[in-house]
N, C-alpha and C positions, 0 to 999 in steps of 0.2 A: 153644639155651639154654632153660632152664626157663621163663623169662619168656614165651617165645613160645607156650607151651602153656597158660598160665594162663587167659586170657580175651580177649575182644575188647572193649577198654575204651571204644571210642568211643560206645557206646550206653548206658553205665552212668550212673546218677544217683549222687549222693554217698552216699546211704544204702545203695544196692545195692553200691557200690564198697567201702564200709567193712565191710559185714557178710558178703560172699560171696566174698572172695578166698581161693582154695584155699591150704592150708598148704604152704609150700615144703618141699623135702627138707632135713631138718635135719642128716643125717650122724651119725656116731658118734664118740665120744671114744676115745682109745687104750685105755681099760679096757673098751670095749664098750658103755658107756652112751650114751644118745642126748643130743645137745646141746639145751639149752633154747633157745627163740626169743630170749630176752634175751641169752644168752651168744653166740649167733651174730650178734646185732645188734652186740654189743660188738666181736666179732672183725672184722666188716665195717667198722665205724667206725674201728677201729685200722688196718686195711689201707688204707682210703681215706686216712686221715691220713698213714700212712707213705709211701704211693705219691705222694701230692700233695706231701709235704714234700721229696721228691727233686727237685721242679721248682718250688721256692719257693711253698709252698702259701699259700692264703688262710685264715688262721685266723679264728676267730669274733671275735677282738678287733681285728686289724689286717690285712685282706686285702692280699696282695701282687700279685695278678693282676688287672689291670683289663680288663674285657670292653668292647671298643670295637665300635661298630656299623659294619658295612659298608653303605654307602648303596646299593650296587647288588646285583642278584641276589637270590635267595630260597633259597639252599641252605645257606649257612654264615655264621657271624659272623667278624669279624676280631679275634682275641684277641691282645693285646699284653702280654707279661709284662714286669715291671719289671726282673727279673734274668735269667731264662732261660726258654726255651719249654718247656711241659709235654710229656711223651711222649704218644704216641697211647694212647687209653684201651684199645686192644686189648692193649697190653703189660700193663696191669693185669689184665685179665680172663684173658688166656692164661697169665700167670704164676701165677694162683691159680684153679685149676679149681673151679667151683661158686660162686665169689665174683665179683660184678659185676652184670650186668643183672638176674639172678634176684633179687637182694636189693632192687632198686628197688621191686618190688611190696610187699615186707615193710615198707620204710620209708614207702612211700606209705600203707599201711594204718595205720601208727603215727601218721600225721598226723590220723587220725580223731578226732572229738570224744569218742569213747568211751574214749580213752586219757588217762592222767594227763599233766598239763602237763610234767613232766620228760621223759617219753617222747617227747612231741610235740616238745619243744625239741631233744632229741638227734637225732630223726629229721630235722628241718628243717636242722639244722647239717650233718648228714652228707650229705643230698641237695644242699645248697648246695655243699659241697666237691666232691661228685661231679660237679656240673654244670659245674665249671670245667675239666673234662677236654677239652671241645670239643663240637662239634655232635652227635657220636654219643651223648655222655652226655645232652645235652638231648633228643635223639630218644627215648632210653630213658625218660626221665622223662615226656615228653609222650605216651607210650603210655597214660598214665593221666591224662586231661584233668582229672579231679576234683582232682588235686594242686594245680592253680592256685587253685581256690576255697578249698581247705583252707589253702594258703599265704597267701592274702589274708586269711583269717580270723585267722591268727597275727600279722598286723600290729597287732592289738588287744591282744596279750599284754602283761603287765606286765614280762616279762623282756626286758632289753635285748639279750641274746644271741639270743633267739628272734626279736625284731623285726629285728635286723641280718641274721640268716640268711634270714628270709623275704624281706626287701627285696633281699638279695643274690641269692637264687634267682630272683626276678622280674627282677632286672637281667640275669642270665645268659640267661634264657629270652627276654627282650625284645630281646636282642642278635641273635637269629636272626630274620631277616625273616619266616620262615614262621609263627612263633608270636607275633608282636607283637600282632596283632589279638586273639588269644585272651587274652593278658594284659590288654589294654585292656578287653575285654568282660567280664572277671571282676570288674570294680569296683575294680581295683588303683589307678587314679588317685584315686578318691574316698578310699580307705583310706589311701593315702600322704599325701594332703592332710591328713587328720585326724591322722596320725602326726606329720607335720612341725609341727603346731601345738601339740604338747605343750610345756609350759613348760620342762622340763628333758629334754634328749635327748642321748645319747652321740654324740660326733663320728662314730663308725663307723656308727651308724644313719642319721644325716643324710647321710653320704656315699653309702651304698648306696641310700637312698630317692631322693635327688636324681639319682643316676646312672641309676636305673631310669626316672625321668621323662625323662632325657636320651635314653635309648634309645627310649622310646616316642614322643618328639616327632619322631623321624626320619620317621615315617609322616604324610603330609599329612592323611589323614582323622582320625587320632588327635589332631592338633593342634587340631581343632575342640573336642574335649573339654577340652583343656588351655587353650584360649583363654577362660578364665574370669577375671573381675576378681579374685576372691579368690585364685585360684591364682597369677596373675601377680604380685600384690602380695606373696604369700608368697615366690615365687622372687626377686623384687627384694630382699626383706629378707635373704635368705640370701647376697646379694652382699657383705654386710658381715660374714659369719661369719668367725670366727678361723681355722677350718680351711681350708687352701688348696685341698684337694680338693673341699670343698663349694662354694667359690667357682667353681672350674672347672666343676663340673657345672651350677651355676645359670647361669653364662654360656653354657654349651652349650645349655641348654634355651631361653634367650632367643634365641640365634642361630638355632636351628631354627624357633622360632615366627615369627621375622622373615622366614623364607622364604615364608610365606603373606602375601600383601599385605593380606588382609582383617583381619589381626591388628594392622596398623601403628597404626591410629587408637587402639585401646584401649591398646596398649603406650606410645605417646607420651603419652596423657592420664594414664597412671599414673606418669609420670616416669621412664621407663627410660633416656632419652637422657643426663641428667646422671649417672646411676649408672654407665653403661657408659663414658661419656667420660672419667671420672677414671682409668680403667685405662690410657688411652692418653696421658695427659699426660706431659710430659717428666720429671717427678719422681715418677711413679707407682710403687707397689710391687705386686708380684704375679708370678705365674708366667707363663711364655710362653704356656701354654694359655689362661689367663684373658684375656690381652691379645689372643690370636688370636680367641677366640670373641667378645669384645667388639667387635673390629674387624669381624668377619663380620656381626654383628647391625646395627651402625651403617651398614655399607656397603649393606645392604638398605634401610635407612631413608632414606639420602641419595638414593635413586632418585626419591623424591618431592620436588618443588621446595620445598614448605613445610618439610618435616622436615629438608631439607638446611640450611636457614637456622638451625634450632634446633641442629643439630650444630655448625655453624660458630660459633654464639654460645657454645658450650662450649669454644672454643679449638682446634678441629680443622679442618683444611683438606683437602678431597678433592684428591688429586694423581694424575694419570694415570701408569700404569706403562708406560714406553716401551721398556724393554729396555736392558740394560747396554751393548750395542753402540752405541746411539745417542750415548752420552756420550763415545765415543772421539774425536769430532770437536772436543771442547773443547781450546782452546789454553791452556797454563798461564799465559803472560804473566809469566814470572818476572822479567824485567828492566825491566818498565814501572814508571814512577813511580807509587807507590800512590795510590789514590783511594778514597773511600767508595763504597758500592754505588750511590748515586744519581748518581755522577759528580763529586761535590765533591772537588777536589784538596787534598792536604796541602801546606802552605806549605814551601818549601825554606828552612830557616833557616840552612843552612850550604852554601856553594857550593864550598868547598875539599874535595878528597878526603881521606879519612882516611889518616894516615901508616901505619896498620897494615892498610890495605886492607879496612876493614870498612864503607866507605860504602855499598856495594851490599847487604851482608848486613843491615845495620841501617837500611835505607831506611825513612824515615818514622817512626822510633821516637824522634825527637828533639823531640817536642812537650813543652813545659813543662806538667806536670800542673796547676800552680797557675793557669795562664792559660787552659788549654783548657777549653772548655765544650761537650761533645758531649752531645746529647740522648739520652735512653734509647732512643728509637725507632731512632736511628742506631746505637747500640751493639748493639741486638738484630739489626739488619740485618747488621752486621759479623760477629757471632758466627754467625748463620745461614748467611751466604755462605761463611765459612771452613769450617764443618763440612761443608756439602754439596760444596764443591769438593774437600775432602780425601777424602771418600768416593768421589767420581767418579774422583779420581786413582788411588786404590788398587783401583778396580774393585769396590767393595762398596756401591754406592749403592742397589742393588735386590736385595740378597741376602735381606733379611728379608721374610717372607711368600712369595707365589708368585713364581716366576721365569718370565720370558717368554723363549721361544726367540728368538734374534737374527733368525731368518728370519720371525718372526711379529710383531715389534715394531710394524710399521707398521699391522697390521690389528687387533691385540688392543685391546679396549676396557676392560681391567681398570683399576681405580683402587685406591688405598689411602688411608688417613687418617694424617696427620702432625700433631703439635703445630704451632700456627700459625707459630712462628718458623722451624721447619725447613720447613714446607709452603710458606710464602711464598718462602723462599730457593730451594727446589727448583723451584718454578714459574718463577721468573725465570731460573734456570739452564737450564731446558729451552728457554726462548726463544732462548738462544744456540746451540742445536743446528742441524743442517742438515736433520734429518728433518721434512718438511712436516706429516705427521700428528701428530708429537709437538708441534710448535709450535702447531698449531691447537687441539689438545686442551688444552694448557697455557693458551692465551689464553681458551678457554671456561671453564676452571676459575677463572682470575683474575676473569672477569666474574661467575661464580656466587658467588665468595667475597667480592666487594666489596659487602657488605651494610650496612656502617656506616662511620662516619668513621675509626675506629681501623684497620680493615682496609685502607681506601683509603690512609691515611697509611703503613701498613706496606709496601704495595706500592710506594708512591712512594719511600720510603727504601731499599727493596731494589733500586731501579734498574729497575723494570718499565717506566716510562714511556718512557725512551729507546729500549728495545728494541721496544716496541709501535709507537712512531712510525716507527722504522726499517723495521719489517715492513709498514707501509702500502704500501710500494713493491714488495712481493712479487708475483711473477707468478702465484701460485696463488689462485683465487677463494675456496677454503675458508679459507685463511690470512687473507686480507683481511677476510672476513666475521667470523671469530673475533676478529681484532685490533680491528676497529671496534666490535664489541660490548663488548670489554673497555674500550676507551677511553671508550665511551658511559657505562658504569657508573661508571668512575672519575671522569668529568667532572661527576658529580652534586655533588661537593664544589667550591665556588668556589676554595678554596686549590689543589686539584689542577688545576683548570682553568688557573690561572696557570702551573703547572709544565708542563702539556701544551703550552700555547702557546709557552712559552719553549723547548721542544725543537724548535720549527719545524714544528708539525703543520699549519698553515694551508695551506702550499703543497701537500703531498700530498693533503689533503682537497679542495682546489679542483680538482686534477687528476682525482681520483676522480669528482667531480660532473660535470666537463666531459665525461667519457667515457660516452656513452650506452650503450655495449655492456656496461658493468658491471651486475651484477644490481641490482634495485630495493632489495633488503634492504641491500646495502652502501651504496648511495646514500642511503637513508633514515637509516641510522645516522650516516653522514658528515655529512649535513645537520643531524642532531640535535646532534652535537658542535659544528659551526660555529655553530648558533643559540645554544648555551650560552656559547661563548667570546665571541661578538659581541653578546650580549644587551645592549641599551642600558640596561635597568633595572638590570643588575648593576653597571654602572659606578658609579652613585650609591651602591649598597650597599657596594662595595669602598672607595669614598672615605670613607664613614662609619666603617667598621670599621678603616680604616687610620689614622683620626684619634685624637686623645687623648680619653679618657673618664675624667674625674675624675683627671687627672694620670697615668694609666697607659695603656699601649698595649694595645689589644685587636684581635684579628683575627677574621675570619668563622669561624663554627662553633667558636669557642673555641680555635682553634689558636694556638700560641705565635708570637710575633713572629719573623720571619725574620732575627734578628740574626746576624751572622757571628761564630762563635766564633774566638778567637785560635788560630792554627795551621791554620785552614781557609780556603780561598778559593773563590769561585765560588758561594756560596749565594744571598744576596739579590741581589747584583750580577748574577749570571748570569740570574736570573729577570727582573730589570728590563731588562737588556740584551736578553734574548731577546724580551720583549714589545715593546719599542720598535723593535727591528729585525726584527720578525716579518713574515710575509707578508701583512699586512693590505692592502697595496696590490694583492695578487693578487685580493682580493675585489672591487676596483673595476674589474677588467678587463671590458671590454665583452662578451667572449665568455662569461665566467662569469655576468654579469648576464642576458644573453640566455638562457642555460641555466636560470637560476632562474625567469625569467618563463615559460619553457616548462613547467617543473615546476608552476608555479602554474596553468597552463591545463589540463594533461592528467593530473595525478597524483592520488593518493588524498588524502583529507582530512588525514591525519596529515602527509604531505609538504607539503601546501599551507600548513599552519600554520607549519612550520619555514622554508619558503621565504619567507613573508611577514616573518618575524622577521629573516632575513638581509637582505632588501631594506630593512627599516627601518634597519638599520645603515648601508646604503649611503646612505640619505637623510641621516642625521646626519653622515656623513663628507663627503658631497658635496651641500651645500645647494642647488646649482644644479639638481640632478635632471636634467641634460641626458642622461646615459647611460640613465636609466630611461625618460624620455619617448621617447627615440629607438628603444627596443625595443618600443613599443606595450604599455605596462603596463596600459592600459585593458582590453585583451582578457583579461588575466589576472585582473583584479578582477571582470570580468563573469562569468568561468567559476566563480569561487568563490561568487559570490552567487546562482548559478542551479543549485545542486546538486539531484540527484534527491530527496534526503531532504526538501527543502523544498517539494515540489509539493503542491498542495491535495488534499484528500481525494477529489475527484471525478476526479482524474487518476490513471491507473493507473501504478504504478512497481514495478520488480523488488524494491525494498526493502520493499514492503508485505507480502511473503510471508516475511520473515525471522522467526525465533523472537523472542519479546519481549526476551530478554536481549541478543541480537545487535543488534536494532533500537535498543535503548537505547544501546549502545556506538556505533553508527553516528551517532545523533543527537548524542551527546556529542562525538565527533570532528569532526562537521560544525560544531558550535557553536564549538569551539576554532579551527578554520580561519577561520570567518567573523569571529570576534572579532579574531584577529590581522590579518586583511585589512582590517577596518574601522579598526583602529588605524593600519595603514599608510596607508590612504586619508585618514584625518584629517590626517596629516602631509603627505601629497601635496597636499592642498587649500591649503596655505600658498603653493604655487607658482602664480603667476598664469598662467604658460605651461601648466601642467597643467589648470587650470580652463577654459582656452580650448579645450583639445583634447578634453574629454570631454563627454558628454551629461548634464548635471546632472539634468534631470527623470527620465531613465531610471534613474539610480542612486538617486534619491530614492524612486522607486516600488519598486525592488527591496528597499531597506532597510526601507521601511514594511511590506512583505509579510513580511520576515524577522522584524521586531520582533513581529509577531502570531503567529509560528509557535511550535512547542512545543520549541524548543531550550532548554537550561538557562538559568536566569535570569542566572547570573554571566557568560554569554557575551553578554548584551544590553547591558552597560555601554557598550562602545565602539561598538556599533551606534547607541545613542541619542545618544552624543556626536557621531558622524559625521553623523547625521541633522540634528541641531541646527546643526552647522557648514555643512552643505549648504544649509539654509534661510537661513542668514545671508548666503550669497552669491547667493541667489535673489531677494532684495529683498522677502521676505514680512515682515509684521508678526507677530512671534512671539507677541504676546498673543492673536491671533485665528487663528493658523495651526493647522490641524487636526493637523499633525505634532507640535506641542507637546502636544496633548491625547493623541495616541497614545503618545508617550513616557511621559507621566504614567500612562496606564492600563496599559501593557504592561511598563514597566520600573520606574518610580518606586514605584508602589503595591505591586507584588509584593515589591520589595526592602524597603520599610518594614515590610510584614507579616512577612517572614522575620526581620527584626531583633526585632520584638516577640515572635515565637514562640520563637526559639532563642538570643537573646542572654542571657548571664549577667550583663550589666552593667545595673543599674537606670538609670544615666544614659543608656545607649544606647536602652533601651526607652522612656524618657521622651521623648527627642528624636524618636524615630520616631513615637510616637503623637501628639505635638504637630504634627509635620509633616503627618501624615495628616489631622488635624483641619483644618489650614490649607487643604489641597487641597479638602476638602469645603466649607469656608467660602467659598472663592473661586469655587465653583459650577462646577467642572470637570464637563463632561457625562459622565454614566454613572459617576461616581466611586464613589457608594454601591453601585451594582450590582457594580462591579469589586471593591470591598472585601469584600462579602458572598460573592462567588463564589470568592474566594481563601482562604476559611476563617478570616477575621479575628475572627468573633464570639466563639469560645471563648477565644482569648488576651486579647481585650478584657475579657470578664467576669472572667477571672482577674486582670487588671491592676487592676480597680476594688477588688479585695480585698487585693492585695499591693503595689500601686504607690505611688509618692509622691503628694502632694497634687495636684501639677500633672498627673501622669499620670492620676490618677483623674478629674480634671475633664475632661481631653481625651477620655478613654475614654467617659465618660457622654455627652458631646456627640456623639461618633460613633455610639454605640448609639441615641441619641434620633433622629438622622437616619435610621438604618437602620430604626427602628421605624415610620417613616412609610410604609414599604412593608409591607403585611400579609403578604407572602410570607416575610418574615424573622422573623415572630413565633415560629413554632415553633422555629427555631434558637436564638433568644434565650432562650426558656423552657427548652429542652433543655440549654443551657449553664449553667443554674443562676443566672440573673440575678435572679430574684425574691427568693430568700432573701438574696442579697448586697445588693440594694437596700434591703430592709427593715431589715437591720442598720445600714446607713448612716443611714437615716431615724430609727430608734429611738435611735441613739447620738448624734444631733444633730451629726454631723460637718459640717465647713464646706460639703460638697457635698450636704447632705441635700435642698435644694430641687430641684436638678437630678435627684437620684435619685427624688424624688417625682413629678416631671413624667414621667420615663421609666416609672415604675410605672403611672401613670394611662393611658399610651398603650398598655400591654400588656393583653391579654385575661386578667386574673387574677381 
């Protein structure tokens, strides 16, 4: 071909390329005259238009061929025609000798800045149409690399047709892996960004421009250029465009950007999750491509635990894809008496069979609508279960999106996103399958999705609890771990806790704890569930919320009262019966108690805290404490109070080499375990038999040492209470007992200072500062030093400016006592006490005399 002898374009600059292209052979007309360049341009343009029209051409107004990117390889693009596939470009060139690649140079030259805008427009339109013929056409155009720069320049044109053609050509070239970097390096991204920001833009221009960005975003390195706050905001804006093709392209760009984890934070902060989630809602409008790309983007984001929560909050639930073959094990249950998904039965209002034989067909449909009172959550559960079982029955439950081969369903880790009503029902349906991998993945998804009370109630109404409790007896460790994790997350709700206990969960949990061969993770989560169910403090909370408040019934967490609707049986009665006849007696078994004491002695801090809580329930149930004393509970208490984290600084410990954040977590967990154990011991001290079996001075010394340690202040409450109770049985005079002083210095004073610092209630601050002043007035040794070391000076100075009269008076008295030590002068001055005191004196406030005394004691 002629183009092969024109030049070697790879080394040309734009100016050289425009000015030094040899003139092509023009040919002659039938009358012997030579054709002008412009006439040959028109001929080639018409030929390209005619040839492309034979395979559904892309016109400059509404293109019909969509260039789609092939993610693999670097040789060709994947072109998908909407109507029919285009013929090979060789057919065009071979059928018209002298017309084809040789004219690419001519049109490339016409893109030059030395040509008139109409000529440049005609050239870019023709080259765009020519590029749609396939990779060979793109190769011909890319023989002249400067074409890309001239094309990018045309994106600034005032002509809509020129902008559309320029963007369309860039779209075609960027669909070829080999040329994608060249397009990106030419500044196309920046120019397209500017083009898309024009106030009025034709839909065709927006489509081609956004599709070009879609193609470019396939390359991971180019995504770095696209990961710009302004560009992402622009793409998000075009998700609301009226043109469906523009929406599809915008969703595709975001889906590709989400493939790079470094882009997630920026995308989420710019609000991409709510925008994409609306395309997947049950009543969403949009094309299949838009929904697919939105799902792909969100599926990348849900890999992060925090972003998964944000996606679930938008009403979408991650659901594992387990393969259609796994659902074949479902039994239809066509002749069973109908029940709600949570197991609530429908009342049999008629025991006589229908004379027309319709009693089985219309089973359960004879509820009086006027008397039936079914909550909305139950209705949603019925709808969701019905839809998912129907899809499973016809074999269409996983046809949307990717299909998983039956042979790989057990190993595939794919997930999809469903609206919450369908997602909850699908997860519960998977729990009924026989595939172990599917069950464990569904239980994990239930645990991840239980982020708030609404989701936990939805799973309860959908019947998840009965299946999870049943699966506690499964023989697979992975299934048990996933199931206990799901029950642990669901049990956060006190209302759900009642339902879990009503399903008979205590027996299986006790069996799990008793088996020492089971993994520690399963035992820990089982103990956590037991501790929540048996929490003694929860009993009082439930009694309060079950009572009448201003003549109305209220329940915990704002849940509705479990009144039984007419036509339904087994709701509140089943829960009450289940709790009363539950396996709480199993908790009092001596084997189980011995196992809990063993956990108290040898397990981690988190397990020790839960074990202590369970043993506290045993004490309240069995006040004689015979079973606890017989299993040597003293050794368990001693083990908790002598943890490595509590060793003094001169003793070397493995925990000293932990990073600061891990060390802080270890101290926090140790504090919780010690607090729970101190609470347990406080109640054990009520038993005279227990007091006679333990070494009171030994435990007094341990608790005094712990009280001085750096565990969190909120963990020291029960330590102080236990210490005071120990001294009451030791025969000491509490007024002169050094233990009482230590409790004041290490627990009471820090707690009062925290109330002054952080409380938003003026009454609480006033009470705290008055109590602090009383401690100093009573002459507790080292009380002023403890107050100063805990950082009380700054909040006290702030209080004399903003507090009530009584709080101001107490604060001035404390600051005066602190000023007696010259070491505190600099801190008092730095806190701004002098100006505040002068204002009090000059304004003749009731406390002006105290303020004056304090001013005189300071070096002002």
